PyMOL Python script that loads the backbone (N, CA, C, O; Angstrom):
from pymol import cmd

cmd.read_pdbstr("""\
ATOM      1  N   MET A   1      38.489  11.251  46.034  1.00  0.00           N
ATOM      2  CA  MET A   1      37.206  11.351  46.349  1.00  0.00           C
ATOM      3  C   MET A   1      36.651  12.134  47.236  1.00  0.00           C
ATOM      4  O   MET A   1      37.117  12.504  48.314  1.00  0.00           O
ATOM      5  N   THR A   2      35.478  12.418  46.677  1.00  0.00           N
ATOM      6  CA  THR A   2      34.785  13.721  47.994  1.00  0.00           C
ATOM      7  C   THR A   2      33.977  13.129  48.524  1.00  0.00           C
ATOM      8  O   THR A   2      33.386  12.253  47.894  1.00  0.00           O
ATOM      9  N   THR A   3      33.637  13.409  49.960  1.00  0.00           N
ATOM     10  CA  THR A   3      32.534  13.185  50.748  1.00  0.00           C
ATOM     11  C   THR A   3      31.455  14.170  51.248  1.00  0.00           C
ATOM     12  O   THR A   3      31.741  14.944  52.162  1.00  0.00           O
ATOM     13  N   THR A   4      30.455  14.173  50.792  1.00  0.00           N
ATOM     14  CA  THR A   4      29.455  15.159  51.386  1.00  0.00           C
ATOM     15  C   THR A   4      28.971  14.694  52.616  1.00  0.00           C
ATOM     16  O   THR A   4      28.574  13.546  52.817  1.00  0.00           O
ATOM     17  N   ILE A   5      29.006  15.492  53.334  1.00  0.00           N
ATOM     18  CA  ILE A   5      28.366  15.556  54.861  1.00  0.00           C
ATOM     19  C   ILE A   5      26.637  16.449  54.628  1.00  0.00           C
ATOM     20  O   ILE A   5      26.321  17.485  54.043  1.00  0.00           O
ATOM     21  N   LEU A   6      25.827  15.383  55.441  1.00  0.00           N
ATOM     22  CA  LEU A   6      24.868  15.966  55.626  1.00  0.00           C
ATOM     23  C   LEU A   6      24.651  16.646  56.861  1.00  0.00           C
ATOM     24  O   LEU A   6      25.104  16.053  57.840  1.00  0.00           O
ATOM     25  N   LYS A   7      23.984  17.916  57.114  1.00  0.00           N
ATOM     26  CA  LYS A   7      23.677  18.281  58.724  1.00  0.00           C
ATOM     27  C   LYS A   7      22.078  17.969  58.738  1.00  0.00           C
ATOM     28  O   LYS A   7      21.427  17.525  57.792  1.00  0.00           O
ATOM     29  N   LYS A   8      21.641  18.280  59.927  1.00  0.00           N
ATOM     30  CA  LYS A   8      20.158  17.996  60.166  1.00  0.00           C
ATOM     31  C   LYS A   8      19.748  19.406  59.942  1.00  0.00           C
ATOM     32  O   LYS A   8      20.354  20.456  60.150  1.00  0.00           O
ATOM     33  N   THR A   9      18.622  19.175  59.490  1.00  0.00           N
ATOM     34  CA  THR A   9      17.987  20.587  59.036  1.00  0.00           C
ATOM     35  C   THR A   9      16.524  20.201  59.193  1.00  0.00           C
ATOM     36  O   THR A   9      16.231  19.147  59.757  1.00  0.00           O
ATOM     37  N   ARG A  10      15.549  21.066  58.684  1.00  0.00           N
ATOM     38  CA  ARG A  10      14.165  20.877  58.498  1.00  0.00           C
ATOM     39  C   ARG A  10      13.514  19.738  57.482  1.00  0.00           C
ATOM     40  O   ARG A  10      13.903  19.453  56.350  1.00  0.00           O
ATOM     41  N   PRO A  11      12.343  19.141  58.268  1.00  0.00           N
ATOM     42  CA  PRO A  11      11.995  17.888  57.597  1.00  0.00           C
ATOM     43  C   PRO A  11      11.861  18.118  55.978  1.00  0.00           C
ATOM     44  O   PRO A  11      11.600  19.192  55.436  1.00  0.00           O
ATOM     45  N   ASN A  12      12.162  16.544  55.169  1.00  0.00           N
ATOM     46  CA  ASN A  12      11.814  16.983  53.888  1.00  0.00           C
ATOM     47  C   ASN A  12      10.517  17.224  53.585  1.00  0.00           C
ATOM     48  O   ASN A  12       9.668  16.985  54.445  1.00  0.00           O
ATOM     49  N   PRO A  13      10.188  17.669  52.488  1.00  0.00           N
ATOM     50  CA  PRO A  13       8.709  18.184  52.172  1.00  0.00           C
ATOM     51  C   PRO A  13       8.005  16.821  52.400  1.00  0.00           C
ATOM     52  O   PRO A  13       7.216  16.591  53.317  1.00  0.00           O
ATOM     53  N   LEU A  14       8.312  16.137  51.646  1.00  0.00           N
ATOM     54  CA  LEU A  14       7.522  14.541  51.688  1.00  0.00           C
ATOM     55  C   LEU A  14       7.536  14.095  53.011  1.00  0.00           C
ATOM     56  O   LEU A  14       6.387  13.737  53.270  1.00  0.00           O
ATOM     57  N   ARG A  15       8.198  13.954  53.890  1.00  0.00           N
ATOM     58  CA  ARG A  15       7.966  13.642  55.148  1.00  0.00           C
ATOM     59  C   ARG A  15       7.366  14.294  55.921  1.00  0.00           C
ATOM     60  O   ARG A  15       6.517  13.742  56.620  1.00  0.00           O
ATOM     61  N   ALA A  16       7.657  15.898  56.061  1.00  0.00           N
ATOM     62  CA  ALA A  16       6.499  16.864  56.693  1.00  0.00           C
ATOM     63  C   ALA A  16       5.069  16.697  56.333  1.00  0.00           C
ATOM     64  O   ALA A  16       4.156  16.836  57.147  1.00  0.00           O
ATOM     65  N   TRP A  17       4.850  16.276  54.602  1.00  0.00           N
ATOM     66  CA  TRP A  17       3.242  16.277  54.553  1.00  0.00           C
ATOM     67  C   TRP A  17       3.037  15.124  55.184  1.00  0.00           C
ATOM     68  O   TRP A  17       1.956  15.017  55.764  1.00  0.00           O
ATOM     69  N   ARG A  18       3.893  14.097  55.236  1.00  0.00           N
ATOM     70  CA  ARG A  18       3.226  12.561  55.272  1.00  0.00           C
ATOM     71  C   ARG A  18       2.965  12.634  56.995  1.00  0.00           C
ATOM     72  O   ARG A  18       1.906  12.267  57.506  1.00  0.00           O
ATOM     73  N   HIS A  19       4.162  13.189  57.794  1.00  0.00           N
ATOM     74  CA  HIS A  19       3.366  13.063  59.544  1.00  0.00           C
ATOM     75  C   HIS A  19       2.225  14.404  59.572  1.00  0.00           C
ATOM     76  O   HIS A  19       1.515  14.487  60.573  1.00  0.00           O
ATOM     77  N   GLN A  20       2.109  15.140  58.788  1.00  0.00           N
ATOM     78  CA  GLN A  20       0.915  16.105  58.382  1.00  0.00           C
ATOM     79  C   GLN A  20      -0.321  15.869  58.618  1.00  0.00           C
ATOM     80  O   GLN A  20      -1.156  16.525  59.240  1.00  0.00           O
ATOM     81  N   GLN A  21      -0.409  14.477  57.855  1.00  0.00           N
ATOM     82  CA  GLN A  21      -1.444  13.794  57.626  1.00  0.00           C
ATOM     83  C   GLN A  21      -2.388  13.110  59.028  1.00  0.00           C
ATOM     84  O   GLN A  21      -1.898  12.439  59.936  1.00  0.00           O
ATOM     85  N   ARG A  22      -3.453  13.399  58.921  1.00  0.00           N
ATOM     86  CA  ARG A  22      -4.121  13.121  60.277  1.00  0.00           C
ATOM     87  C   ARG A  22      -4.282  11.121  60.545  1.00  0.00           C
ATOM     88  O   ARG A  22      -4.316  10.574  61.648  1.00  0.00           O
ATOM     89  N   LYS A  23      -4.347  10.477  59.299  1.00  0.00           N
ATOM     90  CA  LYS A  23      -3.744   9.029  59.529  1.00  0.00           C
ATOM     91  C   LYS A  23      -2.372   8.565  59.783  1.00  0.00           C
ATOM     92  O   LYS A  23      -1.946   7.433  60.016  1.00  0.00           O
ATOM     93  N   LEU A  24      -1.693   9.863  59.669  1.00  0.00           N
ATOM     94  CA  LEU A  24      -0.209   9.504  59.690  1.00  0.00           C
ATOM     95  C   LEU A  24       0.347   8.363  59.030  1.00  0.00           C
ATOM     96  O   LEU A  24       0.912   7.413  59.573  1.00  0.00           O
ATOM     97  N   LEU A  25       0.092   8.578  57.561  1.00  0.00           N
ATOM     98  CA  LEU A  25       0.517   7.917  56.169  1.00  0.00           C
ATOM     99  C   LEU A  25       1.714   7.501  56.324  1.00  0.00           C
ATOM    100  O   LEU A  25       2.713   8.218  56.281  1.00  0.00           O
ATOM    101  N   SER A  26       1.683   5.828  56.595  1.00  0.00           N
ATOM    102  CA  SER A  26       2.936   5.254  56.825  1.00  0.00           C
ATOM    103  C   SER A  26       3.536   4.956  55.441  1.00  0.00           C
ATOM    104  O   SER A  26       2.892   4.860  54.396  1.00  0.00           O
ATOM    105  N   MET A  27       5.341   4.778  55.641  1.00  0.00           N
ATOM    106  CA  MET A  27       5.961   4.962  54.830  1.00  0.00           C
ATOM    107  C   MET A  27       5.382   3.791  53.562  1.00  0.00           C
ATOM    108  O   MET A  27       4.994   4.193  52.465  1.00  0.00           O
ATOM    109  N   ARG A  28       5.408   2.409  53.920  1.00  0.00           N
ATOM    110  CA  ARG A  28       4.723   1.430  53.251  1.00  0.00           C
ATOM    111  C   ARG A  28       3.612   1.970  52.545  1.00  0.00           C
ATOM    112  O   ARG A  28       3.577   1.826  51.323  1.00  0.00           O
ATOM    113  N   ARG A  29       2.634   2.615  53.182  1.00  0.00           N
ATOM    114  CA  ARG A  29       1.516   2.712  52.657  1.00  0.00           C
ATOM    115  C   ARG A  29       1.463   3.718  51.606  1.00  0.00           C
ATOM    116  O   ARG A  29       0.768   3.566  50.602  1.00  0.00           O
ATOM    117  N   LEU A  30       2.170   4.723  51.814  1.00  0.00           N
ATOM    118  CA  LEU A  30       2.654   5.744  50.753  1.00  0.00           C
ATOM    119  C   LEU A  30       3.107   4.904  49.773  1.00  0.00           C
ATOM    120  O   LEU A  30       2.342   4.758  48.819  1.00  0.00           O
ATOM    121  N   ALA A  31       4.214   4.273  49.751  1.00  0.00           N
ATOM    122  CA  ALA A  31       5.198   3.669  48.865  1.00  0.00           C
ATOM    123  C   ALA A  31       3.918   2.668  48.058  1.00  0.00           C
ATOM    124  O   ALA A  31       4.173   2.494  46.867  1.00  0.00           O
ATOM    125  N   ALA A  32       2.933   2.170  48.421  1.00  0.00           N
ATOM    126  CA  ALA A  32       1.931   1.305  47.995  1.00  0.00           C
ATOM    127  C   ALA A  32       1.256   2.200  46.935  1.00  0.00           C
ATOM    128  O   ALA A  32       0.864   1.763  45.853  1.00  0.00           O
ATOM    129  N   GLN A  33       1.168   3.268  47.260  1.00  0.00           N
ATOM    130  CA  GLN A  33       0.349   4.377  46.614  1.00  0.00           C
ATOM    131  C   GLN A  33       0.816   4.879  45.317  1.00  0.00           C
ATOM    132  O   GLN A  33       0.143   5.259  44.359  1.00  0.00           O
ATOM    133  N   LEU A  34       2.704   4.780  45.525  1.00  0.00           N
ATOM    134  CA  LEU A  34       3.159   5.295  44.755  1.00  0.00           C
ATOM    135  C   LEU A  34       3.243   4.475  43.578  1.00  0.00           C
ATOM    136  O   LEU A  34       3.115   4.872  42.419  1.00  0.00           O
ATOM    137  N   GLY A  35       3.466   3.319  43.957  1.00  0.00           N
ATOM    138  CA  GLY A  35       3.936   2.222  43.313  1.00  0.00           C
ATOM    139  C   GLY A  35       5.718   1.908  43.315  1.00  0.00           C
ATOM    140  O   GLY A  35       6.358   1.517  42.339  1.00  0.00           O
ATOM    141  N   VAL A  36       6.253   2.194  44.651  1.00  0.00           N
ATOM    142  CA  VAL A  36       7.631   2.119  44.391  1.00  0.00           C
ATOM    143  C   VAL A  36       7.648   1.287  45.918  1.00  0.00           C
ATOM    144  O   VAL A  36       6.647   1.187  46.628  1.00  0.00           O
ATOM    145  N   SER A  37       8.995   0.720  46.257  1.00  0.00           N
ATOM    146  CA  SER A  37       9.216   0.268  47.497  1.00  0.00           C
ATOM    147  C   SER A  37       9.377   1.438  48.584  1.00  0.00           C
ATOM    148  O   SER A  37       9.777   2.564  48.289  1.00  0.00           O
ATOM    149  N   SER A  38       9.004   1.020  49.913  1.00  0.00           N
ATOM    150  CA  SER A  38       9.157   1.567  51.073  1.00  0.00           C
ATOM    151  C   SER A  38      11.065   2.169  51.110  1.00  0.00           C
ATOM    152  O   SER A  38      11.587   3.228  51.458  1.00  0.00           O
ATOM    153  N   VAL A  39      11.378   1.424  50.797  1.00  0.00           N
ATOM    154  CA  VAL A  39      13.095   1.918  50.747  1.00  0.00           C
ATOM    155  C   VAL A  39      13.167   2.841  49.870  1.00  0.00           C
ATOM    156  O   VAL A  39      14.180   3.531  49.976  1.00  0.00           O
ATOM    157  N   SER A  40      12.374   3.148  48.930  1.00  0.00           N
ATOM    158  CA  SER A  40      12.735   4.682  47.718  1.00  0.00           C
ATOM    159  C   SER A  40      12.417   5.451  48.585  1.00  0.00           C
ATOM    160  O   SER A  40      13.330   6.181  48.972  1.00  0.00           O
ATOM    161  N   VAL A  41      11.075   5.624  49.236  1.00  0.00           N
ATOM    162  CA  VAL A  41      10.500   6.423  50.031  1.00  0.00           C
ATOM    163  C   VAL A  41      11.736   7.078  51.103  1.00  0.00           C
ATOM    164  O   VAL A  41      12.275   8.184  51.065  1.00  0.00           O
ATOM    165  N   PHE A  42      11.906   6.112  51.901  1.00  0.00           N
ATOM    166  CA  PHE A  42      13.325   6.114  52.995  1.00  0.00           C
ATOM    167  C   PHE A  42      14.222   7.050  52.305  1.00  0.00           C
ATOM    168  O   PHE A  42      14.474   8.160  52.774  1.00  0.00           O
ATOM    169  N   ASP A  43      14.639   6.681  51.357  1.00  0.00           N
ATOM    170  CA  ASP A  43      15.704   7.278  50.419  1.00  0.00           C
ATOM    171  C   ASP A  43      15.717   8.607  50.107  1.00  0.00           C
ATOM    172  O   ASP A  43      16.682   9.368  50.034  1.00  0.00           O
ATOM    173  N   TRP A  44      14.338   8.852  49.896  1.00  0.00           N
ATOM    174  CA  TRP A  44      13.805  10.167  49.715  1.00  0.00           C
ATOM    175  C   TRP A  44      13.912  11.058  50.523  1.00  0.00           C
ATOM    176  O   TRP A  44      14.586  12.088  50.484  1.00  0.00           O
ATOM    177  N   GLU A  45      12.933  10.485  51.613  1.00  0.00           N
ATOM    178  CA  GLU A  45      12.688  11.424  52.754  1.00  0.00           C
ATOM    179  C   GLU A  45      14.106  11.739  53.870  1.00  0.00           C
ATOM    180  O   GLU A  45      14.114  12.539  54.806  1.00  0.00           O
ATOM    181  N   THR A  46      15.402  10.710  53.356  1.00  0.00           N
ATOM    182  CA  THR A  46      16.269  11.183  54.112  1.00  0.00           C
ATOM    183  C   THR A  46      17.604  11.891  53.295  1.00  0.00           C
ATOM    184  O   THR A  46      18.599  12.266  53.916  1.00  0.00           O
ATOM    185  N   GLY A  47      17.475  12.007  51.881  1.00  0.00           N
ATOM    186  CA  GLY A  47      18.141  12.764  51.060  1.00  0.00           C
ATOM    187  C   GLY A  47      19.282  11.944  50.494  1.00  0.00           C
ATOM    188  O   GLY A  47      20.291  12.428  49.980  1.00  0.00           O
ATOM    189  N   ASN A  48      18.996  10.517  50.653  1.00  0.00           N
ATOM    190  CA  ASN A  48      19.942   9.781  49.864  1.00  0.00           C
ATOM    191  C   ASN A  48      19.727   9.979  48.408  1.00  0.00           C
ATOM    192  O   ASN A  48      20.741  10.108  47.721  1.00  0.00           O
ATOM    193  N   THR A  49      18.653  10.021  47.872  1.00  0.00           N
ATOM    194  CA  THR A  49      18.235   9.812  46.272  1.00  0.00           C
ATOM    195  C   THR A  49      17.264  10.832  46.281  1.00  0.00           C
ATOM    196  O   THR A  49      17.125  11.647  47.193  1.00  0.00           O
ATOM    197  N   THR A  50      16.594  10.774  45.248  1.00  0.00           N
ATOM    198  CA  THR A  50      15.887  12.277  44.531  1.00  0.00           C
ATOM    199  C   THR A  50      14.723  11.547  43.802  1.00  0.00           C
ATOM    200  O   THR A  50      15.190  11.010  42.798  1.00  0.00           O
ATOM    201  N   PRO A  51      13.561  11.348  43.904  1.00  0.00           N
ATOM    202  CA  PRO A  51      12.705  11.068  43.168  1.00  0.00           C
ATOM    203  C   PRO A  51      12.755  11.318  41.684  1.00  0.00           C
ATOM    204  O   PRO A  51      13.005  12.473  41.339  1.00  0.00           O
ATOM    205  N   ARG A  52      12.584  10.539  40.891  1.00  0.00           N
ATOM    206  CA  ARG A  52      12.389  10.447  39.300  1.00  0.00           C
ATOM    207  C   ARG A  52      11.176  11.852  38.876  1.00  0.00           C
ATOM    208  O   ARG A  52      10.307  12.256  39.649  1.00  0.00           O
ATOM    209  N   PRO A  53      11.370  12.255  37.823  1.00  0.00           N
ATOM    210  CA  PRO A  53      10.370  13.175  37.719  1.00  0.00           C
ATOM    211  C   PRO A  53       9.187  12.500  37.500  1.00  0.00           C
ATOM    212  O   PRO A  53       8.362  13.276  37.983  1.00  0.00           O
ATOM    213  N   GLU A  54       8.460  11.355  36.993  1.00  0.00           N
ATOM    214  CA  GLU A  54       7.413  10.878  37.333  1.00  0.00           C
ATOM    215  C   GLU A  54       6.997  10.358  38.689  1.00  0.00           C
ATOM    216  O   GLU A  54       5.795  10.142  38.849  1.00  0.00           O
ATOM    217  N   ASN A  55       7.827  10.129  39.681  1.00  0.00           N
ATOM    218  CA  ASN A  55       7.569  10.275  40.647  1.00  0.00           C
ATOM    219  C   ASN A  55       7.255  11.281  41.555  1.00  0.00           C
ATOM    220  O   ASN A  55       6.494  11.231  42.522  1.00  0.00           O
ATOM    221  N   PHE A  56       8.160  12.511  40.987  1.00  0.00           N
ATOM    222  CA  PHE A  56       7.877  13.745  41.923  1.00  0.00           C
ATOM    223  C   PHE A  56       6.397  14.499  41.658  1.00  0.00           C
ATOM    224  O   PHE A  56       5.865  15.384  42.328  1.00  0.00           O
ATOM    225  N   ALA A  57       5.675  13.474  39.793  1.00  0.00           N
ATOM    226  CA  ALA A  57       4.322  13.867  39.620  1.00  0.00           C
ATOM    227  C   ALA A  57       3.413  13.294  40.736  1.00  0.00           C
ATOM    228  O   ALA A  57       2.617  13.850  41.493  1.00  0.00           O
ATOM    229  N   LYS A  58       3.772  12.059  40.599  1.00  0.00           N
ATOM    230  CA  LYS A  58       2.498  11.591  41.423  1.00  0.00           C
ATOM    231  C   LYS A  58       2.336  12.039  42.922  1.00  0.00           C
ATOM    232  O   LYS A  58       1.213  12.117  43.422  1.00  0.00           O
ATOM    233  N   ILE A  59       3.496  12.336  43.642  1.00  0.00           N
ATOM    234  CA  ILE A  59       4.049  12.822  45.055  1.00  0.00           C
ATOM    235  C   ILE A  59       2.955  14.280  45.315  1.00  0.00           C
ATOM    236  O   ILE A  59       2.119  14.575  46.169  1.00  0.00           O
ATOM    237  N   ALA A  60       3.452  14.887  44.182  1.00  0.00           N
ATOM    238  CA  ALA A  60       2.593  16.476  43.849  1.00  0.00           C
ATOM    239  C   ALA A  60       1.060  16.138  44.118  1.00  0.00           C
ATOM    240  O   ALA A  60       0.419  16.519  45.097  1.00  0.00           O
ATOM    241  N   ALA A  61       0.575  15.330  43.039  1.00  0.00           N
ATOM    242  CA  ALA A  61      -0.569  14.832  43.123  1.00  0.00           C
ATOM    243  C   ALA A  61      -1.380  14.421  44.318  1.00  0.00           C
ATOM    244  O   ALA A  61      -2.515  14.859  44.508  1.00  0.00           O
ATOM    245  N   LEU A  62      -0.676  13.427  45.260  1.00  0.00           N
ATOM    246  CA  LEU A  62      -1.024  13.616  46.505  1.00  0.00           C
ATOM    247  C   LEU A  62      -0.663  14.391  47.453  1.00  0.00           C
ATOM    248  O   LEU A  62      -0.995  14.209  48.624  1.00  0.00           O
ATOM    249  N   MET A  63      -0.144  15.075  47.162  1.00  0.00           N
ATOM    250  CA  MET A  63       0.036  16.319  48.703  1.00  0.00           C
ATOM    251  C   MET A  63      -0.536  17.497  47.943  1.00  0.00           C
ATOM    252  O   MET A  63      -0.532  18.545  48.590  1.00  0.00           O
ATOM    253  N   GLY A  64      -1.107  17.571  46.515  1.00  0.00           N
ATOM    254  CA  GLY A  64      -2.201  18.735  46.114  1.00  0.00           C
ATOM    255  C   GLY A  64      -1.354  19.723  45.924  1.00  0.00           C
ATOM    256  O   GLY A  64      -1.706  20.827  46.341  1.00  0.00           O
ATOM    257  N   GLN A  65      -0.182  19.610  45.331  1.00  0.00           N
ATOM    258  CA  GLN A  65       0.787  20.565  44.717  1.00  0.00           C
ATOM    259  C   GLN A  65       1.082  20.647  43.686  1.00  0.00           C
ATOM    260  O   GLN A  65       0.776  19.693  42.971  1.00  0.00           O
ATOM    261  N   ASP A  66       1.625  21.499  43.222  1.00  0.00           N
ATOM    262  CA  ASP A  66       2.556  21.726  41.637  1.00  0.00           C
ATOM    263  C   ASP A  66       3.824  21.014  41.821  1.00  0.00           C
ATOM    264  O   ASP A  66       4.678  21.194  42.689  1.00  0.00           O
ATOM    265  N   PRO A  67       3.792  19.930  40.570  1.00  0.00           N
ATOM    266  CA  PRO A  67       5.112  19.562  40.547  1.00  0.00           C
ATOM    267  C   PRO A  67       6.334  20.259  40.445  1.00  0.00           C
ATOM    268  O   PRO A  67       7.413  19.815  40.836  1.00  0.00           O
ATOM    269  N   GLY A  68       6.216  20.961  40.105  1.00  0.00           N
ATOM    270  CA  GLY A  68       7.454  22.371  39.688  1.00  0.00           C
ATOM    271  C   GLY A  68       7.530  22.735  41.102  1.00  0.00           C
ATOM    272  O   GLY A  68       8.612  22.513  41.646  1.00  0.00           O
ATOM    273  N   ALA A  69       6.528  23.288  41.855  1.00  0.00           N
ATOM    274  CA  ALA A  69       6.843  23.698  43.048  1.00  0.00           C
ATOM    275  C   ALA A  69       7.428  22.943  44.271  1.00  0.00           C
ATOM    276  O   ALA A  69       8.335  23.097  45.089  1.00  0.00           O
ATOM    277  N   LEU A  70       6.355  21.959  43.954  1.00  0.00           N
ATOM    278  CA  LEU A  70       7.351  20.467  45.140  1.00  0.00           C
ATOM    279  C   LEU A  70       8.658  20.458  44.223  1.00  0.00           C
ATOM    280  O   LEU A  70       9.378  20.785  45.167  1.00  0.00           O
ATOM    281  N   ARG A  71       9.424  20.369  43.322  1.00  0.00           N
ATOM    282  CA  ARG A  71      10.615  20.211  42.917  1.00  0.00           C
ATOM    283  C   ARG A  71      11.391  21.289  43.369  1.00  0.00           C
ATOM    284  O   ARG A  71      12.488  21.062  43.881  1.00  0.00           O
ATOM    285  N   ARG A  72      10.891  22.630  43.225  1.00  0.00           N
ATOM    286  CA  ARG A  72      11.888  23.432  44.127  1.00  0.00           C
ATOM    287  C   ARG A  72      11.701  23.529  45.579  1.00  0.00           C
ATOM    288  O   ARG A  72      12.630  23.808  46.337  1.00  0.00           O
ATOM    289  N   SER A  73      10.602  23.318  45.933  1.00  0.00           N
ATOM    290  CA  SER A  73      10.991  22.916  47.618  1.00  0.00           C
ATOM    291  C   SER A  73      11.816  21.915  48.201  1.00  0.00           C
ATOM    292  O   SER A  73      12.345  21.901  49.312  1.00  0.00           O
ATOM    293  N   TRP A  74      11.848  20.975  47.165  1.00  0.00           N
ATOM    294  CA  TRP A  74      12.804  19.808  47.559  1.00  0.00           C
ATOM    295  C   TRP A  74      14.283  19.910  47.429  1.00  0.00           C
ATOM    296  O   TRP A  74      15.038  19.267  48.159  1.00  0.00           O
ATOM    297  N   ASP A  75      14.853  21.034  46.140  1.00  0.00           N
ATOM    298  CA  ASP A  75      15.890  21.275  45.799  1.00  0.00           C
ATOM    299  C   ASP A  75      16.280  22.248  47.346  1.00  0.00           C
ATOM    300  O   ASP A  75      17.234  22.097  48.108  1.00  0.00           O
ATOM    301  N   ARG A  76      15.215  23.181  47.409  1.00  0.00           N
ATOM    302  CA  ARG A  76      15.789  24.045  48.793  1.00  0.00           C
ATOM    303  C   ARG A  76      16.087  23.263  50.287  1.00  0.00           C
ATOM    304  O   ARG A  76      16.801  23.669  51.204  1.00  0.00           O
ATOM    305  N   TRP A  77      15.261  21.957  50.209  1.00  0.00           N
ATOM    306  CA  TRP A  77      15.445  21.328  51.260  1.00  0.00           C
ATOM    307  C   TRP A  77      17.178  20.701  51.214  1.00  0.00           C
ATOM    308  O   TRP A  77      18.043  20.950  52.054  1.00  0.00           O
ATOM    309  N   LEU A  78      17.310  19.959  50.145  1.00  0.00           N
ATOM    310  CA  LEU A  78      18.591  19.344  49.731  1.00  0.00           C
ATOM    311  C   LEU A  78      19.401  20.673  49.942  1.00  0.00           C
ATOM    312  O   LEU A  78      19.765  20.982  51.076  1.00  0.00           O
ATOM    313  N   GLU A  79      19.659  21.389  48.953  1.00  0.00           N
ATOM    314  CA  GLU A  79      20.303  22.675  49.606  1.00  0.00           C
ATOM    315  C   GLU A  79      20.678  23.105  51.032  1.00  0.00           C
ATOM    316  O   GLU A  79      21.755  23.694  51.114  1.00  0.00           O
ATOM    317  N   GLY A  80      19.974  22.917  52.195  1.00  0.00           N
ATOM    318  CA  GLY A  80      19.985  23.063  53.215  1.00  0.00           C
ATOM    319  C   GLY A  80      20.652  21.711  54.009  1.00  0.00           C
ATOM    320  O   GLY A  80      20.958  21.962  55.174  1.00  0.00           O
ATOM    321  N   MET A  81      20.797  20.971  53.772  1.00  0.00           N
ATOM    322  CA  MET A  81      21.480  19.636  54.097  1.00  0.00           C
ATOM    323  C   MET A  81      22.954  19.922  53.915  1.00  0.00           C
ATOM    324  O   MET A  81      23.679  19.990  54.908  1.00  0.00           O
ATOM    325  N   LEU A  82      23.432  20.093  52.694  1.00  0.00           N
ATOM    326  CA  LEU A  82      25.037  20.428  52.328  1.00  0.00           C
ATOM    327  C   LEU A  82      25.820  21.394  53.454  1.00  0.00           C
ATOM    328  O   LEU A  82      25.568  22.583  53.649  1.00  0.00           O
ATOM    329  N   ILE A  83      26.618  20.761  54.000  1.00  0.00           N
ATOM    330  CA  ILE A  83      27.508  21.723  54.828  1.00  0.00           C
ATOM    331  C   ILE A  83      28.498  22.660  53.709  1.00  0.00           C
ATOM    332  O   ILE A  83      29.291  23.497  54.139  1.00  0.00           O
TER     333      ILE A  83
END
""", "prot")
cmd.dss("prot")
cmd.show_as("cartoon", "prot")
cmd.util.cbc("prot")
cmd.orient("prot")
């Protein structure tokens, strides 16, 4: 059994964007806009899970980003978390 250890690093791209919003978009409100649970958003922001492609597209649209660019940014963030 292999254990993956995560280290603290810069914020997840979704979390960073959410906190940059003037209204400080709540996790619950973002989840409602995406049609997912707030647990899903939490898991994405902490690196426990990665959004499905259709959710990446929704997130990218909300963020005003290209889905491919968001995915690359996300993957770099995940790589930075692994020890």
